Predicted model as a PDB file, atoms N, CA, C, CB and O in Angstrom, pLDDT in the B-factor column:
MODEL        1                                                                  
ATOM      1  N   UNK A   1     -59.343  17.882  80.897  1.00 91.00           N  
ATOM      2  CA  UNK A   1     -58.760  18.451  82.081  1.00 91.00           C  
ATOM      3  C   UNK A   1     -57.775  19.531  81.647  1.00 91.00           C  
ATOM      4  CB  UNK A   1     -58.071  17.363  82.947  1.00 91.00           C  
ATOM      5  O   UNK A   1     -56.971  19.324  80.738  1.00 91.00           O  
ATOM      6  N   UNK A   2     -57.845  20.662  82.292  1.00 92.00           N  
ATOM      7  CA  UNK A   2     -56.898  21.740  81.989  1.00 92.00           C  
ATOM      8  C   UNK A   2     -55.579  21.491  82.725  1.00 92.00           C  
ATOM      9  CB  UNK A   2     -57.491  23.127  82.385  1.00 92.00           C  
ATOM     10  O   UNK A   2     -55.494  20.633  83.604  1.00 92.00           O  
ATOM     11  N   UNK A   3     -54.569  22.248  82.353  1.00 94.00           N  
ATOM     12  CA  UNK A   3     -53.275  22.126  83.013  1.00 94.00           C  
ATOM     13  C   UNK A   3     -53.401  22.468  84.504  1.00 94.00           C  
ATOM     14  CB  UNK A   3     -52.233  23.045  82.333  1.00 94.00           C  
ATOM     15  O   UNK A   3     -52.788  21.806  85.342  1.00 94.00           O  
ATOM     16  N   UNK A   4     -54.179  23.480  84.835  1.00 96.00           N  
ATOM     17  CA  UNK A   4     -54.366  23.874  86.232  1.00 96.00           C  
ATOM     18  C   UNK A   4     -55.146  22.822  87.002  1.00 96.00           C  
ATOM     19  CB  UNK A   4     -55.084  25.219  86.316  1.00 96.00           C  
ATOM     20  O   UNK A   4     -54.858  22.581  88.175  1.00 96.00           O  
ATOM     21  N   UNK A   5     -56.125  22.191  86.372  1.00 97.00           N  
ATOM     22  CA  UNK A   5     -56.862  21.111  87.026  1.00 97.00           C  
ATOM     23  C   UNK A   5     -55.939  19.930  87.305  1.00 97.00           C  
ATOM     24  CB  UNK A   5     -58.054  20.665  86.159  1.00 97.00           C  
ATOM     25  O   UNK A   5     -56.032  19.306  88.362  1.00 97.00           O  
ATOM     26  N   UNK A   6     -55.053  19.620  86.366  1.00 97.00           N  
ATOM     27  CA  UNK A   6     -54.088  18.539  86.575  1.00 97.00           C  
ATOM     28  C   UNK A   6     -53.148  18.880  87.724  1.00 97.00           C  
ATOM     29  CB  UNK A   6     -53.283  18.272  85.289  1.00 97.00           C  
ATOM     30  O   UNK A   6     -52.815  18.009  88.527  1.00 97.00           O  
ATOM     31  N   UNK A   7     -52.719  20.131  87.813  1.00 98.00           N  
ATOM     32  CA  UNK A   7     -51.846  20.563  88.900  1.00 98.00           C  
ATOM     33  C   UNK A   7     -52.555  20.433  90.243  1.00 98.00           C  
ATOM     34  CB  UNK A   7     -51.388  22.011  88.680  1.00 98.00           C  
ATOM     35  O   UNK A   7     -51.947  19.994  91.219  1.00 98.00           O  
ATOM     36  N   UNK A   8     -53.819  20.803  90.306  1.00 98.00           N  
ATOM     37  CA  UNK A   8     -54.588  20.685  91.542  1.00 98.00           C  
ATOM     38  C   UNK A   8     -54.754  19.214  91.938  1.00 98.00           C  
ATOM     39  CB  UNK A   8     -55.968  21.356  91.383  1.00 98.00           C  
ATOM     40  O   UNK A   8     -54.678  18.874  93.118  1.00 98.00           O  
ATOM     41  N   UNK A   9     -54.980  18.348  90.953  1.00 98.00           N  
ATOM     42  CA  UNK A   9     -55.118  16.918  91.239  1.00 98.00           C  
ATOM     43  C   UNK A   9     -53.798  16.344  91.751  1.00 98.00           C  
ATOM     44  CB  UNK A   9     -55.581  16.155  89.979  1.00 98.00           C  
ATOM     45  O   UNK A   9     -53.796  15.539  92.682  1.00 98.00           O  
ATOM     46  N   UNK A  10     -52.680  16.747  91.155  1.00 98.00           N  
ATOM     47  CA  UNK A  10     -51.365  16.285  91.610  1.00 98.00           C  
ATOM     48  C   UNK A  10     -51.096  16.751  93.036  1.00 98.00           C  
ATOM     49  CB  UNK A  10     -50.256  16.792  90.668  1.00 98.00           C  
ATOM     50  O   UNK A  10     -50.583  15.992  93.858  1.00 98.00           O  
ATOM     51  N   UNK A  11     -51.442  17.991  93.320  1.00 98.00           N  
ATOM     52  CA  UNK A  11     -51.253  18.537  94.671  1.00 98.00           C  
ATOM     53  C   UNK A  11     -52.091  17.762  95.685  1.00 98.00           C  
ATOM     54  CB  UNK A  11     -51.625  20.037  94.709  1.00 98.00           C  
ATOM     55  O   UNK A  11     -51.596  17.384  96.746  1.00 98.00           O  
ATOM     56  N   UNK A  12     -53.355  17.528  95.356  1.00 98.00           N  
ATOM     57  CA  UNK A  12     -54.255  16.809  96.257  1.00 98.00           C  
ATOM     58  C   UNK A  12     -53.801  15.365  96.490  1.00 98.00           C  
ATOM     59  CB  UNK A  12     -55.673  16.820  95.695  1.00 98.00           C  
ATOM     60  O   UNK A  12     -54.016  14.805  97.565  1.00 98.00           O  
ATOM     61  N   UNK A  13     -53.173  14.772  95.476  1.00 98.00           N  
ATOM     62  CA  UNK A  13     -52.715  13.388  95.577  1.00 98.00           C  
ATOM     63  C   UNK A  13     -51.372  13.262  96.288  1.00 98.00           C  
ATOM     64  CB  UNK A  13     -52.615  12.781  94.200  1.00 98.00           C  
ATOM     65  O   UNK A  13     -50.946  12.157  96.622  1.00 98.00           O  
ATOM     66  N   UNK A  14     -50.708  14.386  96.520  1.00 97.00           N  
ATOM     67  CA  UNK A  14     -49.389  14.338  97.149  1.00 97.00           C  
ATOM     68  C   UNK A  14     -48.314  13.833  96.213  1.00 97.00           C  
ATOM     69  CB  UNK A  14     -49.433  13.470  98.370  1.00 97.00           C  
ATOM     70  O   UNK A  14     -47.338  13.226  96.655  1.00 97.00           O  
ATOM     71  N   UNK A  15     -48.483  14.078  94.920  1.00 96.00           N  
ATOM     72  CA  UNK A  15     -47.513  13.619  93.921  1.00 96.00           C  
ATOM     73  C   UNK A  15     -46.180  14.343  94.084  1.00 96.00           C  
ATOM     74  CB  UNK A  15     -48.060  13.836  92.500  1.00 96.00           C  
ATOM     75  O   UNK A  15     -46.126  15.480  94.552  1.00 96.00           O  
ATOM     76  N   UNK A  16     -45.114  13.664  93.691  1.00 93.00           N  
ATOM     77  CA  UNK A  16     -43.787  14.273  93.744  1.00 93.00           C  
ATOM     78  C   UNK A  16     -43.546  15.155  92.520  1.00 93.00           C  
ATOM     79  CB  UNK A  16     -42.702  13.188  93.839  1.00 93.00           C  
ATOM     80  O   UNK A  16     -42.901  16.199  92.622  1.00 93.00           O  
ATOM     81  N   UNK A  17     -44.060  14.738  91.373  1.00 95.00           N  
ATOM     82  CA  UNK A  17     -43.872  15.466  90.121  1.00 95.00           C  
ATOM     83  C   UNK A  17     -45.137  15.378  89.291  1.00 95.00           C  
ATOM     84  CB  UNK A  17     -42.666  14.912  89.333  1.00 95.00           C  
ATOM     85  O   UNK A  17     -45.974  14.499  89.495  1.00 95.00           O  
ATOM     86  N   UNK A  18     -45.263  16.300  88.355  1.00 97.00           N  
ATOM     87  CA  UNK A  18     -46.352  16.269  87.374  1.00 97.00           C  
ATOM     88  C   UNK A  18     -45.756  16.573  86.020  1.00 97.00           C  
ATOM     89  CB  UNK A  18     -47.490  17.288  87.732  1.00 97.00           C  
ATOM     90  O   UNK A  18     -45.189  17.644  85.807  1.00 97.00           O  
ATOM     91  N   UNK A  19     -45.884  15.638  85.112  1.00 96.00           N  
ATOM     92  CA  UNK A  19     -45.453  15.852  83.728  1.00 96.00           C  
ATOM     93  C   UNK A  19     -46.702  16.050  82.887  1.00 96.00           C  
ATOM     94  CB  UNK A  19     -44.588  14.647  83.191  1.00 96.00           C  
ATOM     95  O   UNK A  19     -47.502  15.126  82.738  1.00 96.00           O  
ATOM     96  N   UNK A  20     -46.874  17.213  82.350  1.00 95.00           N  
ATOM     97  CA  UNK A  20     -47.989  17.483  81.440  1.00 95.00           C  
ATOM     98  C   UNK A  20     -47.525  17.083  80.047  1.00 95.00           C  
ATOM     99  CB  UNK A  20     -48.441  19.004  81.489  1.00 95.00           C  
ATOM    100  O   UNK A  20     -46.480  17.540  79.583  1.00 95.00           O  
ATOM    101  N   UNK A  21     -48.298  16.231  79.380  1.00 92.00           N  
ATOM    102  CA  UNK A  21     -47.817  15.642  78.122  1.00 92.00           C  
ATOM    103  C   UNK A  21     -48.750  15.786  76.934  1.00 92.00           C  
ATOM    104  CB  UNK A  21     -47.552  14.212  78.330  1.00 92.00           C  
ATOM    105  O   UNK A  21     -48.293  15.672  75.796  1.00 92.00           O  
ATOM    106  N   UNK A  22     -50.019  16.026  77.141  1.00 88.00           N  
ATOM    107  CA  UNK A  22     -50.969  16.105  76.026  1.00 88.00           C  
ATOM    108  C   UNK A  22     -51.513  17.525  75.941  1.00 88.00           C  
ATOM    109  CB  UNK A  22     -52.131  15.077  76.201  1.00 88.00           C  
ATOM    110  O   UNK A  22     -52.171  18.005  76.864  1.00 88.00           O  
ATOM    111  N   UNK A  23     -51.235  18.185  74.834  1.00 85.00           N  
ATOM    112  CA  UNK A  23     -51.599  19.587  74.673  1.00 85.00           C  
ATOM    113  C   UNK A  23     -52.524  19.777  73.485  1.00 85.00           C  
ATOM    114  CB  UNK A  23     -50.353  20.444  74.508  1.00 85.00           C  
ATOM    115  O   UNK A  23     -52.557  18.965  72.561  1.00 85.00           O  
ATOM    116  N   UNK A  24     -53.274  20.867  73.531  1.00 84.00           N  
ATOM    117  CA  UNK A  24     -54.097  21.259  72.395  1.00 84.00           C  
ATOM    118  C   UNK A  24     -53.185  21.607  71.224  1.00 84.00           C  
ATOM    119  CB  UNK A  24     -55.022  22.459  72.758  1.00 84.00           C  
ATOM    120  O   UNK A  24     -52.129  22.206  71.429  1.00 84.00           O  
ATOM    121  N   UNK A  25     -53.567  21.247  70.014  1.00 85.00           N  
ATOM    122  CA  UNK A  25     -52.762  21.619  68.843  1.00 85.00           C  
ATOM    123  C   UNK A  25     -52.591  23.135  68.703  1.00 85.00           C  
ATOM    124  CB  UNK A  25     -53.401  21.061  67.581  1.00 85.00           C  
ATOM    125  O   UNK A  25     -51.650  23.599  68.059  1.00 85.00           O  
ATOM    126  N   UNK A  26     -53.490  23.893  69.297  1.00 88.00           N  
ATOM    127  CA  UNK A  26     -53.382  25.352  69.220  1.00 88.00           C  
ATOM    128  C   UNK A  26     -52.327  25.898  70.196  1.00 88.00           C  
ATOM    129  CB  UNK A  26     -54.746  25.994  69.510  1.00 88.00           C  
ATOM    130  O   UNK A  26     -51.979  27.077  70.129  1.00 88.00           O  
ATOM    131  N   UNK A  27     -51.830  25.070  71.078  1.00 86.00           N  
ATOM    132  CA  UNK A  27     -50.848  25.482  72.079  1.00 86.00           C  
ATOM    133  C   UNK A  27     -49.446  25.174  71.538  1.00 86.00           C  
ATOM    134  CB  UNK A  27     -51.098  24.756  73.453  1.00 86.00           C  
ATOM    135  O   UNK A  27     -48.903  24.095  71.772  1.00 86.00           O  
ATOM    136  N   UNK A  28     -48.879  26.126  70.822  1.00 88.00           N  
ATOM    137  CA  UNK A  28     -47.587  25.910  70.165  1.00 88.00           C  
ATOM    138  C   UNK A  28     -46.423  25.813  71.161  1.00 88.00           C  
ATOM    139  CB  UNK A  28     -47.320  27.035  69.180  1.00 88.00           C  
ATOM    140  O   UNK A  28     -45.474  25.066  70.927  1.00 88.00           O  
ATOM    141  N   UNK A  29     -46.488  26.551  72.253  1.00 91.00           N  
ATOM    142  CA  UNK A  29     -45.421  26.551  73.258  1.00 91.00           C  
ATOM    143  C   UNK A  29     -46.035  26.352  74.645  1.00 91.00           C  
ATOM    144  CB  UNK A  29     -44.600  27.879  73.202  1.00 91.00           C  
ATOM    145  O   UNK A  29     -46.271  27.328  75.358  1.00 91.00           O  
ATOM    146  N   UNK A  30     -46.297  25.094  75.039  1.00 91.00           N  
ATOM    147  CA  UNK A  30     -46.967  24.830  76.309  1.00 91.00           C  
ATOM    148  C   UNK A  30     -46.232  25.421  77.516  1.00 91.00           C  
ATOM    149  CB  UNK A  30     -47.123  23.346  76.497  1.00 91.00           C  
ATOM    150  O   UNK A  30     -46.863  25.775  78.511  1.00 91.00           O  
ATOM    151  N   UNK A  31     -44.918  25.526  77.432  1.00 93.00           N  
ATOM    152  CA  UNK A  31     -44.150  26.083  78.553  1.00 93.00           C  
ATOM    153  C   UNK A  31     -44.541  27.528  78.852  1.00 93.00           C  
ATOM    154  CB  UNK A  31     -42.656  26.007  78.254  1.00 93.00           C  
ATOM    155  O   UNK A  31     -44.352  28.002  79.972  1.00 93.00           O  
ATOM    156  N   UNK A  32     -45.086  28.230  77.857  1.00 93.00           N  
ATOM    157  CA  UNK A  32     -45.528  29.613  78.068  1.00 93.00           C  
ATOM    158  C   UNK A  32     -46.742  29.707  79.001  1.00 93.00           C  
ATOM    159  CB  UNK A  32     -45.863  30.256  76.730  1.00 93.00           C  
ATOM    160  O   UNK A  32     -47.052  30.786  79.506  1.00 93.00           O  
ATOM    161  N   UNK A  33     -47.422  28.594  79.228  1.00 92.00           N  
ATOM    162  CA  UNK A  33     -48.637  28.566  80.040  1.00 92.00           C  
ATOM    163  C   UNK A  33     -48.396  27.997  81.440  1.00 92.00           C  
ATOM    164  CB  UNK A  33     -49.704  27.752  79.338  1.00 92.00           C  
ATOM    165  O   UNK A  33     -49.349  27.751  82.179  1.00 92.00           O  
ATOM    166  N   UNK A  34     -47.145  27.790  81.805  1.00 95.00           N  
ATOM    167  CA  UNK A  34     -46.827  27.111  83.054  1.00 95.00           C  
ATOM    168  C   UNK A  34     -46.882  28.000  84.297  1.00 95.00           C  
ATOM    169  CB  UNK A  34     -45.477  26.514  82.948  1.00 95.00           C  
ATOM    170  O   UNK A  34     -46.890  27.473  85.409  1.00 95.00           O  
ATOM    171  N   UNK A  35     -46.919  29.316  84.153  1.00 97.00           N  
ATOM    172  CA  UNK A  35     -46.947  30.213  85.311  1.00 97.00           C  
ATOM    173  C   UNK A  35     -48.035  29.875  86.317  1.00 97.00           C  
ATOM    174  CB  UNK A  35     -47.129  31.622  84.852  1.00 97.00           C  
ATOM    175  O   UNK A  35     -47.730  29.613  87.480  1.00 97.00           O  
ATOM    176  N   UNK A  36     -49.303  29.874  85.899  1.00 97.00           N  
ATOM    177  CA  UNK A  36     -50.389  29.549  86.837  1.00 97.00           C  
ATOM    178  C   UNK A  36     -50.317  28.113  87.350  1.00 97.00           C  
ATOM    179  CB  UNK A  36     -51.733  29.776  86.170  1.00 97.00           C  
ATOM    180  O   UNK A  36     -50.698  27.829  88.486  1.00 97.00           O  
ATOM    181  N   UNK A  37     -49.828  27.218  86.505  1.00 97.00           N  
ATOM    182  CA  UNK A  37     -49.708  25.808  86.892  1.00 97.00           C  
ATOM    183  C   UNK A  37     -48.706  25.672  88.037  1.00 97.00           C  
ATOM    184  CB  UNK A  37     -49.271  24.936  85.680  1.00 97.00           C  
ATOM    185  O   UNK A  37     -48.977  24.989  89.025  1.00 97.00           O  
ATOM    186  N   UNK A  38     -47.551  26.322  87.902  1.00 97.00           N  
ATOM    187  CA  UNK A  38     -46.508  26.232  88.924  1.00 97.00           C  
ATOM    188  C   UNK A  38     -46.901  26.912  90.235  1.00 97.00           C  
ATOM    189  CB  UNK A  38     -45.230  26.845  88.402  1.00 97.00           C  
ATOM    190  O   UNK A  38     -46.359  26.579  91.288  1.00 97.00           O  
ATOM    191  N   UNK A  39     -47.830  27.852  90.181  1.00 98.00           N  
ATOM    192  CA  UNK A  39     -48.338  28.445  91.421  1.00 98.00           C  
ATOM    193  C   UNK A  39     -49.140  27.413  92.208  1.00 98.00           C  
ATOM    194  CB  UNK A  39     -49.209  29.686  91.117  1.00 98.00           C  
ATOM    195  O   UNK A  39     -49.155  27.447  93.438  1.00 98.00           O  
ATOM    196  N   UNK A  40     -49.796  26.513  91.518  1.00 98.00           N  
ATOM    197  CA  UNK A  40     -50.582  25.462  92.158  1.00 98.00           C  
ATOM    198  C   UNK A  40     -49.684  24.288  92.550  1.00 98.00           C  
ATOM    199  CB  UNK A  40     -51.712  24.985  91.223  1.00 98.00           C  
ATOM    200  O   UNK A  40     -49.772  23.776  93.666  1.00 98.00           O  
ATOM    201  N   UNK A  41     -48.827  23.871  91.631  1.00 98.00           N  
ATOM    202  CA  UNK A  41     -47.957  22.707  91.841  1.00 98.00           C  
ATOM    203  C   UNK A  41     -46.581  23.018  91.262  1.00 98.00           C  
ATOM    204  CB  UNK A  41     -48.561  21.417  91.183  1.00 98.00           C  
ATOM    205  O   UNK A  41     -46.350  22.821  90.069  1.00 98.00           O  
ATOM    206  N   UNK A  42     -45.664  23.504  92.105  1.00 98.00           N  
ATOM    207  CA  UNK A  42     -44.362  23.983  91.614  1.00 98.00           C  
ATOM    208  C   UNK A  42     -43.521  22.949  90.865  1.00 98.00           C  
ATOM    209  CB  UNK A  42     -43.571  24.487  92.759  1.00 98.00           C  
ATOM    210  O   UNK A  42     -42.700  23.318  90.026  1.00 98.00           O  
ATOM    211  N   UNK A  43     -43.713  21.670  91.153  1.00 97.00           N  
ATOM    212  CA  UNK A  43     -42.893  20.645  90.506  1.00 97.00           C  
ATOM    213  C   UNK A  43     -43.577  20.066  89.268  1.00 97.00           C  
ATOM    214  CB  UNK A  43     -42.579  19.525  91.494  1.00 97.00           C  
ATOM    215  O   UNK A  43     -43.533  18.860  89.028  1.00 97.00           O  
ATOM    216  N   UNK A  44     -44.203  20.937  88.493  1.00 97.00           N  
ATOM    217  CA  UNK A  44     -44.853  20.550  87.235  1.00 97.00           C  
ATOM    218  C   UNK A  44     -43.933  20.896  86.073  1.00 97.00           C  
ATOM    219  CB  UNK A  44     -46.234  21.258  87.073  1.00 97.00           C  
ATOM    220  O   UNK A  44     -43.186  21.873  86.123  1.00 97.00           O  
ATOM    221  N   UNK A  45     -44.000  20.079  85.029  1.00 96.00           N  
ATOM    222  CA  UNK A  45     -43.152  20.256  83.854  1.00 96.00           C  
ATOM    223  C   UNK A  45     -44.009  20.144  82.597  1.00 96.00           C  
ATOM    224  CB  UNK A  45     -42.001  19.209  83.834  1.00 96.00           C  
ATOM    225  O   UNK A  45     -44.880  19.278  82.512  1.00 96.00           O  
ATOM    226  N   UNK A  46     -43.765  21.011  81.630  1.00 94.00           N  
ATOM    227  CA  UNK A  46     -44.367  20.858  80.305  1.00 94.00           C  
ATOM    228  C   UNK A  46     -43.434  19.930  79.534  1.00 94.00           C  
ATOM    229  CB  UNK A  46     -44.566  22.265  79.559  1.00 94.00           C  
ATOM    230  O   UNK A  46     -42.483  20.379  78.893  1.00 94.00           O  
ATOM    231  N   UNK A  47     -43.715  18.636  79.605  1.00 91.00           N  
ATOM    232  CA  UNK A  47     -42.818  17.621  79.054  1.00 91.00           C  
ATOM    233  C   UNK A  47     -42.858  17.603  77.526  1.00 91.00           C  
ATOM    234  CB  UNK A  47     -43.184  16.242  79.601  1.00 91.00           C  
ATOM    235  O   UNK A  47     -43.855  17.967  76.902  1.00 91.00           O  
ATOM    236  N   UNK A  48     -41.745  17.169  76.953  1.00 87.00           N  
ATOM    237  CA  UNK A  48     -41.619  17.016  75.504  1.00 87.00           C  
ATOM    238  C   UNK A  48     -41.200  15.587  75.194  1.00 87.00           C  
ATOM    239  CB  UNK A  48     -40.595  18.032  74.917  1.00 87.00           C  
ATOM    240  O   UNK A  48     -40.751  14.864  76.084  1.00 87.00           O  
ATOM    241  N   UNK A  49     -41.342  15.173  73.936  1.00 87.00           N  
ATOM    242  CA  UNK A  49     -40.938  13.837  73.519  1.00 87.00           C  
ATOM    243  C   UNK A  49     -39.494  13.565  73.932  1.00 87.00           C  
ATOM    244  CB  UNK A  49     -41.100  13.672  71.999  1.00 87.00           C  
ATOM    245  O   UNK A  49     -38.622  14.422  73.797  1.00 87.00           O  
ATOM    246  N   UNK A  50     -39.263  12.368  74.433  1.00 90.00           N  
ATOM    247  CA  UNK A  50     -37.926  11.950  74.801  1.00 90.00           C  
ATOM    248  C   UNK A  50     -37.553  12.211  76.255  1.00 90.00           C  
ATOM    249  CB  UNK A  50     -36.958  12.624  73.929  1.00 90.00           C  
ATOM    250  O   UNK A  50     -36.480  11.795  76.691  1.00 90.00           O  
ATOM    251  N   UNK A  51     -38.404  12.887  77.012  1.00 91.00           N  
ATOM    252  CA  UNK A  51     -38.090  13.158  78.420  1.00 91.00           C  
ATOM    253  C   UNK A  51     -38.097  11.840  79.186  1.00 91.00           C  
ATOM    254  CB  UNK A  51     -39.110  14.171  79.044  1.00 91.00           C  
ATOM    255  O   UNK A  51     -39.005  11.025  79.019  1.00 91.00           O  
ATOM    256  N   UNK A  52     -37.108  11.636  80.008  1.00 92.00           N  
ATOM    257  CA  UNK A  52     -37.014  10.412  80.800  1.00 92.00           C  
ATOM    258  C   UNK A  52     -36.666  10.757  82.244  1.00 92.00           C  
ATOM    259  CB  UNK A  52     -35.960   9.449  80.201  1.00 92.00           C  
ATOM    260  O   UNK A  52     -36.224  11.864  82.551  1.00 92.00           O  
ATOM    261  N   UNK A  53     -36.877   9.789  83.109  1.00 90.00           N  
ATOM    262  CA  UNK A  53     -36.505   9.926  84.515  1.00 90.00           C  
ATOM    263  C   UNK A  53     -36.155   8.538  85.030  1.00 90.00           C  
ATOM    264  CB  UNK A  53     -37.661  10.579  85.363  1.00 90.00           C  
ATOM    265  O   UNK A  53     -36.743   7.544  84.603  1.00 90.00           O  
ATOM    266  N   UNK A  54     -35.207   8.472  85.937  1.00 91.00           N  
ATOM    267  CA  UNK A  54     -34.857   7.218  86.591  1.00 91.00           C  
ATOM    268  C   UNK A  54     -35.645   7.146  87.896  1.00 91.00           C  
ATOM    269  CB  UNK A  54     -33.305   7.111  86.848  1.00 91.00           C  
ATOM    270  O   UNK A  54     -35.537   8.035  88.740  1.00 91.00           O  
ATOM    271  N   UNK A  55     -36.427   6.098  88.056  1.00 86.00           N  
ATOM    272  CA  UNK A  55     -37.217   5.930  89.264  1.00 86.00           C  
ATOM    273  C   UNK A  55     -36.392   5.236  90.329  1.00 86.00           C  
ATOM    274  CB  UNK A  55     -38.495   5.140  88.975  1.00 86.00           C  
ATOM    275  O   UNK A  55     -35.695   4.260  90.051  1.00 86.00           O  
ATOM    276  N   UNK A  56     -36.472   5.740  91.544  1.00 86.00           N  
ATOM    277  CA  UNK A  56     -35.757   5.145  92.675  1.00 86.00           C  
ATOM    278  C   UNK A  56     -36.788   4.742  93.717  1.00 86.00           C  
ATOM    279  CB  UNK A  56     -34.699   6.138  93.280  1.00 86.00           C  
ATOM    280  O   UNK A  56     -37.558   5.578  94.190  1.00 86.00           O  
ATOM    281  N   UNK A  57     -36.804   3.492  94.069  1.00 87.00           N  
ATOM    282  CA  UNK A  57     -37.761   2.978  95.033  1.00 87.00           C  
ATOM    283  C   UNK A  57     -37.073   2.744  96.367  1.00 87.00           C  
ATOM    284  CB  UNK A  57     -38.408   1.681  94.523  1.00 87.00           C  
ATOM    285  O   UNK A  57     -35.927   2.296  96.415  1.00 87.00           O  
ATOM    286  N   UNK A  58     -37.772   3.047  97.439  1.00 84.00           N  
ATOM    287  CA  UNK A  58     -37.241   2.808  98.774  1.00 84.00           C  
ATOM    288  C   UNK A  58     -37.286   1.310  99.080  1.00 84.00           C  
ATOM    289  CB  UNK A  58     -38.038   3.611  99.837  1.00 84.00           C  
ATOM    290  O   UNK A  58     -38.234   0.617  98.711  1.00 84.00           O  
ATOM    291  N   UNK A  59     -36.258   0.831  99.753  1.00 80.00           N  
ATOM    292  CA  UNK A  59     -36.233  -0.570 100.184  1.00 80.00           C  
ATOM    293  C   UNK A  59     -37.248  -0.762 101.291  1.00 80.00           C  
ATOM    294  CB  UNK A  59     -34.813  -0.992 100.662  1.00 80.00           C  
ATOM    295  O   UNK A  59     -37.443   0.118 102.130  1.00 80.00           O  
ATOM    296  N   UNK A  60     -37.892  -1.915 101.290  1.00 70.00           N  
ATOM    297  CA  UNK A  60     -38.867  -2.188 102.358  1.00 70.00           C  
ATOM    298  C   UNK A  60     -38.183  -2.833 103.528  1.00 70.00           C  
ATOM    299  CB  UNK A  60     -40.006  -3.084 101.857  1.00 70.00           C  
ATOM    300  O   UNK A  60     -38.831  -3.141 104.528  1.00 70.00           O  
TER     301      UNK A  60                                                      
ENDMDL                                                                          
END                                                                             
């Protein structure tokens, strides 16, 4: 799956965020390729090792 395909899938699923984490070894700076991805899904991130997030769940 390409980065743009992942962005389209996240958009279709109604995801809040998209963390792209697995890159081709030939892609030395994945953040350089985020322009087209962010046009499809603005809340996409080219994640790196150690990135974390605190999840907040709504009370039922």
